[in-house]
C-alpha positions in Angstrom: 0.2 -0.2 0.0 1.3 3.3 -0.5 2.0 5.0 2.7 0.1 8.3 1.7 -3.7 9.7 2.9 -3.6 12.0 -0.3 -2.1 11.8 -4.2 -1.3 15.8 -4.5 1.4 15.0 -7.2 3.7 12.9 -9.3 6.8 15.3 -7.8 6.2 13.7 -4.3 6.0 10.2 -5.9 8.9 7.6 -6.1 9.5 5.7 -9.0 8.9 2.9 -6.7 5.1 4.3 -5.8 4.6 5.0 -9.7 5.4 1.5 -10.2 3.4 0.0 -7.7 0.0 2.3 -8.7 0.7 0.7 -12.2 0.9 -2.5 -11.4 -2.1 -2.1 -9.1 -3.8 -0.7 -12.1 -2.9 -3.7 -14.3 -5.1 -5.9 -12.2 -8.0 -3.5 -12.1 -7.6 -3.1 -15.9 -8.2 -6.8 -16.2 -11.7 -6.5 -14.0 -12.7 -3.6 -16.6 -12.6 -6.5 -19.3 -15.1 -8.6 -17.5 -18.6 -9.0 -18.0 -19.9 -7.6 -14.3 -17.1 -4.5 -14.0 -17.5 -4.3 -10.5 -15.8 -5.4 -7.4 -17.0 -4.7 -3.6 -13.2 -3.6 -2.2 -14.5 -0.2 -1.2 -18.0 -1.0 0.0 -19.4 1.5 2.1 -17.0 4.2 1.5 -18.0 7.4 -0.3 -16.7 9.9 -2.8 -17.3 13.3 -3.7 -16.3 15.1 -6.7 -15.4 18.5 -5.9 -15.1 20.3 -9.4 -14.6 23.7 -9.6 -13.5 23.7 -13.3 -15.3 22.4 -16.0 -14.8 18.6 -17.0 -16.3 15.7 -18.8 -13.5 13.1 -19.0 -11.5 13.6 -15.7 -14.6 13.8 -13.7 -16.5 11.0 -15.6 -13.2 8.9 -15.2 -13.1 9.2 -11.3 -16.9 8.6 -11.0 -16.9 5.4 -13.1 -13.7 4.5 -11.0 -15.2 4.8 -7.8 -18.1 2.8 -8.5 -16.7 -0.1 -9.7 -14.9 0.1 -6.4 -18.5 0.2 -5.0 -18.2 3.4 -3.0 -21.0 6.1 -3.1 -20.4 9.1 -5.2 -21.7 12.2 -4.8 -20.5 15.0 -7.4 -20.8 18.4 -6.3 -22.3 21.3 -8.1 -20.5 24.2 -7.7 -23.1 26.6 -9.3 -25.8 25.6 -6.6 -23.5 25.2 -4.0 -23.1 27.9 -1.0 -19.7 28.8 -2.4 -21.6 31.4 -4.7 -23.1 32.8 -1.5 -19.4 33.2 -0.2 -18.6 30.1 1.8 -14.8 29.5 1.7 -13.3 26.6 0.1 -11.8 25.3 3.2 -15.6 25.7 5.0 -17.1 23.9 2.2 -14.4 20.9 1.9 -14.9 20.6 5.9 -18.7 20.1 5.1 -18.3 17.4 2.4 -16.0 15.6 4.9 -18.9 16.1 7.8 -21.1 14.1 5.5 -18.9 11.3 5.8 -16.7 11.8 2.8 -13.7 9.2 2.4 -12.3 10.6 -0.8 -12.5 14.1 -2.1 -11.3 14.4 -5.8 -10.7 18.1 -6.2 -10.0 20.2 -9.4 -9.7 23.9 -9.0 -8.0 26.4 -11.3 -5.7 27.6 -8.6 -2.1 26.0 -8.3 -2.1 24.3 -4.9 -5.6 24.1 -3.6 -5.5 20.2 -3.0 -2.3 20.8 -0.8 -3.8 23.4 1.0 -7.3 20.8 1.8 -4.9 18.0 2.3 -3.8 19.5 5.5 -7.2 20.3 6.9 -8.9 17.5 6.0 -9.0 13.6 7.5 -10.7 12.4 4.0 -8.2 11.5 1.5 -7.8 14.4 -1.0 -7.0 13.2 -4.7 -5.8 16.2 -7.2 -7.9 16.0 -10.3 -5.7 19.0 -11.7 -4.7 22.2 -9.8 -4.2 25.4 -12.2 -0.7 25.0 -14.2 0.8 23.1 -11.6 0.1 19.1 -11.7 -2.3 16.4 -13.1 -1.2 13.2 -11.5 -3.9 10.5 -12.4 -3.5 11.8 -16.2 0.4 11.3 -16.2 -0.1 7.5 -14.4 -2.8 6.8 -17.3 -0.2 7.9 -19.5 2.7 6.0 -18.0 0.4 2.8 -17.8 -0.5 2.9 -21.4 3.0 3.4 -22.3 3.9 0.4 -20.7 1.4 -1.7 -21.7 2.2 -0.6 -25.5 5.8 -0.8 -25.1 6.4 -3.2 -22.3 8.7 -0.7 -20.2 9.2 3.0 -20.1 13.2 3.1 -19.3 15.2 4.4 -22.5 12.3 5.4 -24.4 12.4 8.6 -26.0 9.2 10.5 -25.8 8.2 13.7 -27.4 5.8 16.4 -26.0 4.6 18.6 -28.5 2.4 22.1 -27.2 1.7 24.4 -24.8 4.4 23.4 -22.0 4.3 26.4 -20.4 0.2 26.0 -19.3 -0.2 22.3 -18.8 -0.4 20.6 -15.8 -0.3 17.4 -18.2 3.1 18.0 -19.2 4.6 18.5 -16.0 3.3 15.6 -14.3 4.5 13.8 -17.4 7.8 15.0 -17.0 8.3 14.1 -13.2 7.1 10.7 -13.7 8.6 9.7 -17.5 11.8 10.9 -16.1 11.4 9.1 -12.7 10.8 6.0 -14.9 13.9 6.3 -16.9 12.7 7.8 -20.1 14.2 10.3 -22.3 12.0 13.3 -22.7 11.5 16.0 -25.4 9.8 19.1 -25.5 8.5 20.3 -28.8 6.6 24.2 -29.6 7.4 27.3 -30.0 9.2 29.5 -27.6 6.7 31.2 -26.2 5.0 28.3 -25.0 8.0 26.5 -23.2 9.6 28.1 -20.4 13.4 28.4 -20.6 13.8 27.1 -16.9 12.1 23.8 -18.0 15.4 22.8 -19.1 16.6 22.4 -16.1 14.2 19.4 -15.5 16.5 16.9 -17.8 14.4 17.4 -20.5 15.8 18.1 -24.5 13.8 21.1 -25.9 12.7 21.5 -29.7 11.4 24.4 -31.5 11.3 22.3 -34.6 8.7 19.9 -34.5 10.7 17.6 -37.3 13.9 17.3 -35.3 12.2 16.4 -32.0 10.3 14.0 -33.3 13.3 11.8 -35.3 13.2 8.7 -33.9 10.8 9.2 -30.9 8.9 5.7 -29.5 6.2 7.8 -28.2 4.4 11.4 -29.5 2.0 12.9 -26.8 0.3 16.1 -28.3 -1.3 18.2 -25.9 -4.6 20.6 -26.5 -4.0 24.4 -26.9 -5.4 26.0 -24.7 -7.9 28.1 -27.0 -9.0 30.3 -23.6 -5.1 31.5 -24.1 -5.2 32.1 -27.6 -5.6 36.0 -27.6 -2.7 36.5 -25.3 -0.3 36.4 -28.4 1.7 33.2 -28.0 1.3 32.2 -31.3 0.3 33.9 -33.9 -3.0 32.0 -35.3 -4.1 28.5 -35.0 -3.6 28.2 -38.6 0.0 29.0 -38.0 0.2 26.5 -35.2 -0.9 24.1 -37.2 1.3 24.5 -39.9 4.6 24.5 -37.6 3.8 22.4 -34.7 0.6 20.3 -35.5 0.6 16.2 -35.6 0.6 15.2 -39.5 1.1 11.9 -40.9 4.4 13.4 -42.8 5.8 14.3 -39.3 4.5 11.0 -37.6 6.6 9.1 -40.3 9.8 10.9 -38.6 9.2 8.6 -35.2 10.0 5.1 -35.0 7.9 2.9 -37.1 6.5 1.2 -34.0 5.8 4.8 -32.4 2.2 5.6 -30.5 0.1 8.6 -30.5 -1.2 10.0 -27.7 -3.5 12.4 -26.4 -4.9 13.5 -23.0 -8.0 15.3 -24.5 -10.2 17.1 -25.6 -8.8 17.2 -29.0 -8.9 19.9 -31.2 -8.8 18.6 -34.3 -7.0 20.1 -37.3 -5.2 22.4 -35.0 -2.5 20.0 -32.6 -3.3 16.8 -34.5 -5.1 16.1 -37.9 -7.9 13.2 -37.5 -6.1 10.5 -39.8 -3.4 10.2 -37.1 -6.0 10.8 -34.2 -7.8 7.9 -35.6 -5.3 6.0 -37.4 -3.8 2.8 -36.5 -0.5 4.2 -34.0 -3.3 6.1 -31.8 -3.9 4.9 -28.4 -6.5 7.6 -27.4 -9.2 5.9 -26.6 -7.2 3.1 -24.7 -5.7 6.1 -22.3 -9.3 6.9 -21.8 -10.1 3.3 -20.7 -6.8 3.3 -18.8 -7.6 6.0 -17.0 -10.6 4.3 -15.2 -8.2 1.8 -13.8 -5.4 3.7 -12.8 -8.0 5.7 -10.8 -9.2 2.7 -9.3 -6.0 1.9 -8.3 -5.2 5.1 -6.8 -8.3 4.9 -4.5 -7.6 1.3 -3.6 -3.7 2.2 -2.3 -4.9 5.3 -0.4 -7.4 3.7 1.4 -5.0 1.2 3.1 -3.3 4.4 4.6 -6.8 4.9 6.0 -7.0 1.3 7.6 
């Protein structure tokens, strides 16, 4: 079991702890292939999804993971809650805990919110994305998918393309993949790759063709359209022309390279449909694997609370 109450980020995990989560997820992945996809492992526990940002994939994935483990699930609706009346975030979380929550899944636009709540709550806090800081379960499901398809992560050349500066997915993936022995390349316009990120033992490329050569894994990130008016790149057309994933560019990677995307995709901008839906794509497998990984996280955190 993980000797932790919470999952706040990949930065705090060791390579051994990451591997334990991936190994445990393998067992739950088998459960998802059965006719009856439910186990009584956490029967009697309660999970609350506390999402202060819009989400479809992550919230639904956590909800399914919790239900597959037989916990009771409450989806907290922020627009109709007392938060809009001025109640503090901590008071809201304490109220949710007082109602019997064992797991609180939190997504928030401000970095560090899960860490703050974890200090105040007895319940296990799981970070479902905080600001531009981390998105640990996305990185775990990405690592699980890579290991499942490639057999190992150690020694692989993994290229991450897109908005590195504002991507919590990128940060969590950098932490996890490097800890597991991969060689990470970051590709994108200079305005979207902070200069200091080179200190994280990654290689930086501003020309996508150079960064994709010989790569084992191609991971493209969502262009955050809400930031497009900030001048980080001239236009979506220009971005697609210079950094979009196309068949010609994918051909520069290894013959057996896989293509990943955390979703949601902006088709025709960061990735063309021919690649997103093609034989190299494991994008839908990432979605399925996310349920197994989140089941593993909840199961392992529950061991700390026994």
